Structures are given as structure tokens and as C-alpha cells.
C-alpha positions as CSV (number, residue, x, y, z in Angstrom):
1,A,9.2,8.9,-33.4
2,T,8.1,7.3,-36.6
3,G,11.4,5.7,-37.6
4,I,15.0,5.1,-36.8
5,R,16.7,7.4,-39.3
6,S,17.0,11.1,-39.6
7,V,15.3,11.1,-43.0
8,R,12.3,9.5,-41.5
9,G,12.0,12.1,-38.8
10,I,12.4,14.9,-41.4
11,E,9.7,13.3,-43.5
12,T,7.3,13.5,-40.6
13,V,8.1,16.9,-39.2
14,V,8.2,18.7,-42.6
15,T,5.3,16.9,-44.3
16,G,3.2,15.2,-41.6
17,F,3.4,12.0,-43.6
18,P,3.1,8.7,-41.7
19,P,5.8,6.0,-41.9
20,T,5.5,3.4,-44.7
21,P,7.5,0.3,-45.6
22,R,8.9,2.3,-48.6
23,L,11.7,4.8,-48.4
24,A,11.0,8.1,-46.7
25,V,9.3,10.5,-49.1
26,V,12.4,12.8,-49.1
27,K,14.1,10.1,-51.3
28,L,11.2,8.7,-53.4
29,A,11.1,9.6,-57.1
30,E,7.4,10.1,-57.0
31,T,7.4,12.8,-54.4
32,Q,10.1,15.2,-55.7
33,I,7.7,17.7,-57.1
34,G,4.3,18.9,-55.9
35,F,4.3,16.9,-52.6
36,F,2.6,18.6,-49.7
37,T,4.9,20.2,-47.0
38,L,4.4,22.6,-44.1
39,P,6.8,25.2,-45.6
40,G,4.9,24.9,-48.9
41,L,1.6,25.7,-47.3
42,L,3.1,28.5,-45.3
43,H,4.8,30.0,-48.3
44,E,1.4,30.3,-49.9
45,S,0.4,32.3,-46.8
46,G,3.2,34.8,-47.3
47,Y,5.9,33.1,-45.2
48,D,9.6,33.1,-46.1
49,T,10.9,29.5,-45.8
50,Q,14.4,28.4,-45.0
51,F,16.4,25.3,-44.2
52,F,19.5,25.6,-42.0
53,Y,22.0,22.7,-41.9
54,G,25.6,22.6,-40.8
55,G,26.7,20.0,-43.4
56,R,26.0,19.6,-47.1
57,A,22.3,19.8,-47.8
58,H,22.4,17.3,-50.7
59,F,22.8,14.6,-48.0
60,D,19.9,12.2,-48.1
61,N,18.5,14.1,-51.1
62,M,17.3,16.9,-48.8
63,R,18.2,19.8,-51.0
64,R,16.4,18.5,-54.1
65,F,13.2,17.5,-52.1
66,F,13.1,20.7,-50.1
67,M,13.7,23.2,-52.9
68,N,11.1,21.4,-55.1
69,N,8.5,21.3,-52.2
70,G,8.2,24.6,-50.4
71,F,11.6,25.8,-49.2
72,R,12.8,29.0,-50.9
73,S,16.4,29.1,-49.6
74,I,18.9,26.8,-47.9
75,V,21.9,27.7,-45.7
76,D,24.4,24.9,-45.5
77,Q,28.1,24.4,-44.8
78,A,29.2,26.3,-48.0
79,D,27.4,29.4,-46.8
80,F,29.4,29.8,-43.6
81,V,32.4,32.2,-43.8
82,S,35.1,31.5,-41.1
83,P,32.9,29.3,-38.8
84,E,34.1,28.9,-35.3
85,W,34.4,25.1,-35.6
86,V,34.0,22.4,-38.4
87,G,33.9,18.7,-37.8
88,A,32.9,15.6,-39.8
89,W,29.3,16.6,-40.0
90,G,29.9,20.3,-40.8
91,V,29.9,23.4,-38.8
92,S,29.1,23.2,-35.1
93,D,25.6,23.6,-33.6
94,G,26.8,26.9,-32.1
95,D,27.7,28.3,-35.6
96,L,24.4,27.0,-37.0
97,F,22.2,28.5,-34.3
98,R,24.0,31.9,-34.5
99,R,23.5,32.1,-38.2
100,A,19.8,31.2,-37.9
101,H,19.4,33.9,-35.2
102,E,21.0,36.5,-37.4
103,E,18.7,35.6,-40.2
104,F,15.6,35.7,-38.0
105,E,16.6,39.1,-36.5
106,S,16.9,40.5,-40.0
107,A,13.4,39.3,-41.1
108,G,11.7,42.3,-39.6
109,D,7.9,42.0,-40.1
110,Q,8.3,39.2,-42.7
111,P,6.8,36.0,-41.3
112,F,9.1,33.0,-41.6
113,F,9.3,29.3,-41.3
114,A,12.7,27.7,-40.7
115,L,13.9,24.1,-40.2
116,I,17.2,23.9,-38.3
117,F,18.7,20.4,-38.5
118,T,21.6,19.9,-36.0
119,T,24.2,17.1,-36.2
120,T,27.1,17.9,-33.8
121,H,25.8,15.2,-31.4
122,H,26.1,12.6,-34.1
123,A,28.9,10.0,-34.1
124,P,31.9,10.4,-34.1
125,F,30.7,12.9,-31.4
126,E,33.2,15.7,-32.3
127,I,32.5,19.0,-30.6
128,P,34.3,22.4,-30.1
129,E,36.7,22.3,-27.1
130,G,36.0,24.3,-24.0
131,K,32.3,24.7,-24.4
132,V,31.1,22.1,-21.9
133,K,32.6,19.9,-19.2
134,P,33.5,16.5,-20.6
135,I,31.7,13.4,-19.2
136,D,33.8,10.4,-18.3
137,G,33.0,6.8,-18.8
138,A,32.5,4.3,-21.6
139,D,29.8,6.4,-23.1
140,G,31.4,9.7,-22.3
141,D,32.0,11.0,-25.8
142,R,28.3,10.5,-26.7
143,A,27.1,12.1,-23.5
144,T,29.4,15.0,-23.8
145,A,28.3,15.6,-27.4
146,V,24.7,15.7,-26.2
147,R,25.6,18.1,-23.4
148,Y,27.1,20.4,-26.1
149,A,24.0,20.1,-28.2
150,D,21.9,21.2,-25.2
151,H,24.4,24.0,-24.5
152,A,24.2,25.3,-28.1
153,L,20.4,25.1,-28.1
154,G,20.2,26.9,-24.8
155,R,22.3,29.7,-26.0
156,F,20.1,30.1,-29.1
157,L,17.0,30.2,-26.9
158,D,18.6,32.8,-24.7
159,L,19.3,35.0,-27.8
160,A,15.8,34.4,-29.1
161,R,14.1,35.4,-25.8
162,Q,15.9,38.8,-26.0
163,S,14.9,39.3,-29.6
164,D,12.0,41.1,-31.3
165,Y,10.9,37.8,-32.9
166,W,10.5,35.8,-29.7
167,Q,6.9,36.9,-28.9
168,D,5.7,36.1,-32.4
169,T,7.4,32.8,-33.0
170,V,6.5,29.2,-32.1
171,F,9.6,27.0,-31.6
172,Y,9.2,23.2,-31.9
173,I,12.2,21.3,-30.5
174,T,12.4,17.6,-31.0
175,A,14.6,14.6,-31.9
176,D,14.4,13.0,-35.3
177,H,14.8,9.6,-33.7
178,N,16.2,7.9,-30.6
179,S,19.9,7.6,-30.3
180,R,19.9,3.8,-29.8
181,V,17.2,1.7,-31.3
182,Y,17.6,-1.8,-29.9
183,G,15.8,-4.0,-27.4
184,N,12.9,-6.3,-28.4
185,P,14.0,-8.4,-31.4
186,L,10.7,-7.7,-33.1
187,V,10.0,-4.0,-32.7
188,P,11.7,-2.2,-29.8
189,V,8.7,0.1,-29.2
190,Q,10.2,1.8,-26.1
191,R,13.2,2.9,-28.1
192,F,11.0,5.1,-30.3
193,H,10.3,7.4,-27.4
194,I,11.8,10.9,-28.1
195,P,11.6,14.3,-26.4
196,G,9.5,17.1,-27.9
197,A,8.8,20.6,-26.6
198,I,6.9,23.6,-28.0
199,V,8.0,27.0,-26.6
200,G,7.7,30.7,-27.5
201,G,6.6,34.0,-26.1
202,A,2.8,33.3,-26.6
203,V,2.9,29.5,-25.8
204,E,0.9,28.5,-22.7
205,P,2.9,25.9,-20.7
206,R,1.3,22.4,-20.3
207,R,2.3,18.8,-20.6
208,I,0.9,16.2,-23.0
209,P,0.9,13.0,-20.8
210,G,-0.4,10.4,-23.3
211,I,0.9,8.7,-26.5
212,T,1.6,11.1,-29.3
213,S,3.2,10.6,-32.7
214,Q,5.5,12.9,-34.7
215,I,2.7,13.1,-37.4
216,D,0.5,15.0,-34.9
217,M,2.8,18.0,-34.8
218,L,2.0,19.5,-38.2
219,P,-1.7,20.2,-37.5
220,T,-0.8,21.2,-33.9
221,L,1.7,23.8,-35.1
222,L,-0.7,25.2,-37.7
223,S,-3.2,25.8,-35.0
224,L,-0.7,27.4,-32.7
225,I,0.5,29.9,-35.3
226,G,-3.1,30.6,-36.5
227,V,-2.7,29.6,-40.1
228,D,-5.7,28.1,-41.8
229,G,-5.3,26.0,-45.0
230,A,-6.2,22.7,-46.6
231,H,-3.7,19.9,-46.0
232,P,-3.8,16.1,-46.3
233,S,-2.1,15.3,-43.0
234,I,-3.9,12.7,-40.8
235,G,-2.2,13.9,-37.7
236,R,-4.2,15.0,-34.7
237,D,-4.3,18.6,-33.5
238,L,-3.2,18.6,-29.8
239,T,-4.8,22.0,-29.2
240,R,-8.2,20.4,-29.5
241,P,-9.9,19.4,-26.2
242,Q,-10.3,15.7,-27.2
243,Y,-6.5,15.4,-27.8
244,S,-5.3,17.5,-24.9
245,G,-3.9,14.4,-23.2
246,G,-2.3,13.0,-26.3
247,A,-3.3,11.6,-29.7
248,G,-3.8,8.1,-28.3
249,R,-1.9,6.2,-31.0
250,A,1.4,6.1,-32.8
251,M,2.9,4.2,-35.7
252,M,6.5,3.1,-36.1
253,Q,8.6,1.8,-39.0
254,F,11.4,-0.7,-38.0
255,N,13.2,-2.2,-41.0
256,R,10.5,-4.1,-42.9
257,L,8.1,-4.1,-39.9
258,Q,5.4,-1.7,-39.0
259,A,4.1,-1.3,-35.4
260,Y,0.9,0.4,-34.4
261,L,0.6,1.4,-30.7
262,E,-2.7,2.2,-29.1
263,N,-2.7,2.6,-25.3
264,D,-0.7,-0.5,-24.2
265,R,-1.6,-2.7,-27.2
266,V,0.7,-3.2,-30.1
267,V,0.0,-4.7,-33.5
268,V,3.0,-5.7,-35.6
269,L,2.7,-6.0,-39.4
270,A,5.2,-7.9,-41.5
271,P,5.2,-8.7,-45.2
272,D,3.2,-11.8,-46.1
273,E,2.4,-12.5,-42.5
274,A,-0.7,-12.3,-40.4
275,P,-0.8,-9.4,-37.8
276,R,0.7,-10.2,-34.5
277,H,-0.7,-8.8,-31.3
278,F,1.1,-7.8,-28.1
279,Q,0.7,-6.2,-24.7
280,L,3.3,-3.6,-23.9
281,Q,4.8,-3.3,-20.5
282,P,5.8,0.4,-20.3
283,A,8.1,-0.1,-17.4
284,T,10.3,-2.6,-19.1
285,G,9.4,-2.2,-22.8
286,Q,8.7,-5.9,-23.2
287,L,6.1,-7.2,-25.6
288,F,4.0,-10.1,-24.6
289,E,2.0,-11.9,-27.3
290,T,-1.8,-11.7,-26.8
291,D,-5.0,-12.8,-28.5
292,A,-5.9,-11.1,-31.8
293,D,-8.1,-8.0,-31.8
294,A,-9.7,-7.7,-35.3
295,E,-10.7,-4.1,-34.9
296,L,-7.2,-3.0,-33.7
297,A,-5.6,-4.9,-36.6
298,R,-7.9,-3.2,-39.0
299,R,-6.8,0.2,-37.8
300,A,-3.1,-0.8,-37.9
301,L,-3.5,-2.0,-41.5
302,A,-5.4,1.2,-42.5
303,Y,-2.6,3.4,-41.2
304,A,0.1,1.3,-42.8
305,S,-1.8,1.2,-46.2
306,W,-2.8,4.9,-46.3
307,G,0.6,6.3,-47.1
308,P,1.5,4.1,-50.0
309,L,-2.0,4.6,-51.5
310,T,-1.7,8.3,-51.4
311,I,1.7,8.2,-53.1
312,R,0.5,5.8,-55.8
313,N,-2.5,8.1,-56.5
314,N,-0.4,11.3,-56.3
315,A,-2.9,12.5,-53.6
316,Y,-0.7,13.9,-50.9
317,R,-1.1,17.5,-52.0
318,S,-2.5,20.7,-50.5
319,R,-5.2,21.0,-53.2
């Protein structure tokens, strides 16, 4: 993951933009019109583009950013008539996935891109009764909510596999961020690890064993669906042979700090301070300070600087 908040994950998945010390681009004034997004590129290629959310889409400025930058329609809580269940974060994941499936089935031969943003597993962990077996213990409410989220996603995939759109659709399933970001007092690198899977009727199964960032998914998905087009993303296409084992690097935003991970070396950048260099112990997640590596620090600074520079120069565009 590139950050610790949903808006940071949305920024990366939808735009391929790397994390910066600034607010996520979804909320920045300079990015509200004309900013490059994956749905914007696909719309130019004839795709319908939709956002599905069980709550109110104005949360975190999503509606404004999305509708100005590539999405053509939004389905949120106000568009559900007699949903099965409504909680603090809106309609249930089950309601959300059923509505998305109905929309996809009705698309016919029209190609589509859709972002489905689920929230049932978010605190206060409210879920419909009788769907999954509750889990006991101090963390039972959270674990049960996650079990329900898995259940709802599984039912959606069951419906999709039986549909006409399954064979022609690529599904990217991921977390926006880890559920608990804590640990190392500097940057808890191990807590940025999230699951990600790409499935679909035409997807060849394989595992990516190495380090990969959320920013790598945009060029990878474009390759998998066979759409060619100019884009400014600096992510790495995991379908290419040189990246078949992973992109080899990741960048993470943690409060005012930026961490750059390459193999088991970590560079941490903080405002008005010299770069700090660490060795990561993957088994424990601990960081041990090491000698400086000038070339690694240069790459870390380049990644951290690139995003703000493109925003300042209004350069993150498809053309």
C-alpha cells in the first residue's frame, strides 16, 4: 500500500499516482479537473465508467474528483431502493455487490470500467445478521466483519462466474490500506503489506513473489485488458518479463514521512532532515539503521519529488 487511509489507496488505484507528502490528489484543489485517471483513459476508448459505493459519495471529495476526472456515473447510498441492510457506513457489501452485478449484466456488449468501494468491514464493524458465523474474542467484531466482507465478495464472484461478462472482464481485488498501521515508531513498513489478486475468465493464474506497489497496478491492468494509450503513470507493468517476479520497489507515505523500499533496504525521508538508511528484517518488520547509500537515497528522493513536481506543473495528464 502507498498510505494508511482509504483516500490514499483510491488515489493510487484510480490514477496510478505515487504517494506524496501533500494530501491525496482526490482532495487537492489543483487536481479537480483534467487530472489523469484510468477511467478517463478508458472512457476515451469507448468504455462506460461507474463508481459504486454503499455510503455517500461526497465523502473525502470522491464525487467531485471522480465526476470531473473520468467517471460518467455514480451509484451511492441514495440510489438503493429498499436495501437489505443499512449501517453507519451505508448499505451492506451484499447490497453493493448485487447492484453492481445487475449493472454489469445489463451492459451487454458495452465495455465498462467500474470501481466498487466496500466499507462494511470498517469500524464500528456493523454487518447484517445471520450471514456469517460470529468470531469470539477481544477482536471478534473486526474479524467477523472481515469474514462477512469475504462472504459478500465470494457471492459476487460466484454470480460473476455464471454471467456473460465473466470471460471478458478482469477483476482487480485489493485493500486500500492495512487495517492496523502501527509498529516501528518511524515507519512501520511491514504494516503496509496488503493483499491483491487479479482474476477473470481469461486470466492466467500465477503468483508475484517480490515487492510490488499499488502504483504498478494501473499499467498492469491496461496490459491485461489490451488497451493502448498514453498515460503518465510511472508504475511498472507486471506482465513484462523483467517484472514477472515483482516491481522491486515500493514507496509509502506515513504522516509527514516518506519511505522507499528496495529489496530489504529502506530510506526514510523527513522534512528538513538528511535521509536515514535502514535494513529491514522481513520476519519481524524491524528496521536497523545502516550506513548511507547515496544512489539509493537519490532514487528515494526522485520518487518523493516527482509527484509534487507534476502537480505544480500541471503535467499529470493523458496528453
